[in-house]
C-alpha positions as CSV (number, residue, x, y, z in Angstrom):
1,X,143.3,233.7,296.3
2,X,140.2,231.7,297.5
3,X,138.0,234.8,298.1
4,X,138.5,235.7,294.5
5,X,138.2,232.0,293.1
6,X,134.8,231.4,295.2
7,X,133.6,234.5,293.7
8,X,134.4,234.1,290.4
9,X,132.5,230.0,290.8
10,X,129.4,232.0,292.0
11,X,129.7,234.4,289.3
12,X,129.5,231.9,286.8
13,X,126.9,229.8,288.2
14,X,124.6,232.9,288.3
15,X,125.5,233.7,284.7
16,X,124.7,230.5,283.9
17,X,121.1,230.7,285.4
18,X,122.0,229.1,288.5
19,X,119.9,230.5,291.7
20,X,120.4,228.1,294.2
21,X,123.2,228.3,296.6
22,X,123.5,225.6,299.6
23,X,126.0,225.8,302.5
24,X,126.1,224.3,306.0
25,X,127.2,225.2,309.5
26,X,130.1,222.9,309.6
27,X,131.6,223.3,305.8
28,X,135.3,224.4,306.1
29,X,134.5,225.6,309.8
30,X,132.2,228.2,308.8
31,X,134.5,229.7,306.3
32,X,132.5,228.7,303.0
33,X,129.5,230.6,304.7
34,X,131.5,233.6,305.4
35,X,132.5,233.8,301.8
36,X,129.2,233.2,300.6
37,X,127.7,235.8,302.6
38,X,130.6,238.2,301.1
39,X,129.8,237.5,297.8
40,X,125.8,237.7,298.3
41,X,126.3,241.0,299.9
42,X,128.9,242.5,297.2
43,X,126.5,241.5,294.7
44,X,123.8,242.9,296.0
45,X,122.1,239.4,294.6
46,X,120.3,238.4,298.1
47,X,116.6,238.7,296.6
48,X,117.9,236.8,293.5
49,X,119.1,233.4,295.0
50,X,117.4,230.9,297.0
51,X,119.8,230.5,299.8
52,X,119.7,226.9,301.4
53,X,121.2,226.5,304.9
54,X,122.0,223.3,306.4
55,X,122.2,222.7,310.3
56,X,121.2,220.3,313.1
57,X,124.5,218.6,312.9
58,X,125.7,216.4,315.5
59,X,125.9,216.5,318.5
60,X,123.3,219.6,318.8
61,X,120.6,217.9,317.2
62,X,118.1,219.6,319.6
63,X,116.3,222.8,319.8
64,X,118.8,224.9,321.3
65,X,121.6,223.7,318.8
66,X,119.4,223.7,315.9
67,X,118.5,227.8,316.7
68,X,122.2,228.7,317.6
69,X,123.8,226.9,314.3
70,X,120.9,228.8,312.2
71,X,121.8,231.9,314.0
72,X,125.6,231.7,313.6
73,X,124.9,230.7,309.9
74,X,122.8,233.9,309.4
75,X,125.4,235.6,310.8
76,X,128.1,234.7,308.6
77,X,126.2,234.8,305.7
78,X,124.9,238.4,306.5
79,X,121.0,237.7,305.9
80,X,118.2,237.7,307.9
81,X,116.9,234.6,306.6
82,X,117.4,231.5,304.7
83,X,115.0,230.2,302.1
84,X,115.0,226.7,302.9
85,X,116.4,225.5,306.2
86,X,117.4,221.9,306.0
87,X,118.0,219.7,309.2
């Protein structure tokens, strides 16, 4: 099952000392952000990870598109903020 495999990869990353996790609005049509958000919530590690979110994907490279993509990403990730937002 893809959820359990994704969780196993993230668990392993954290156990090996990793702390930064990156995602993007366009990855897998949002599925990757949803899986990552579920994992962060289920493990209670939001304060322990650096969450890097990428947005401003074409053709929505304008202030409104940038804002919309960020808000959707945060909703999928079940968090109020990104530690780093890359455009």
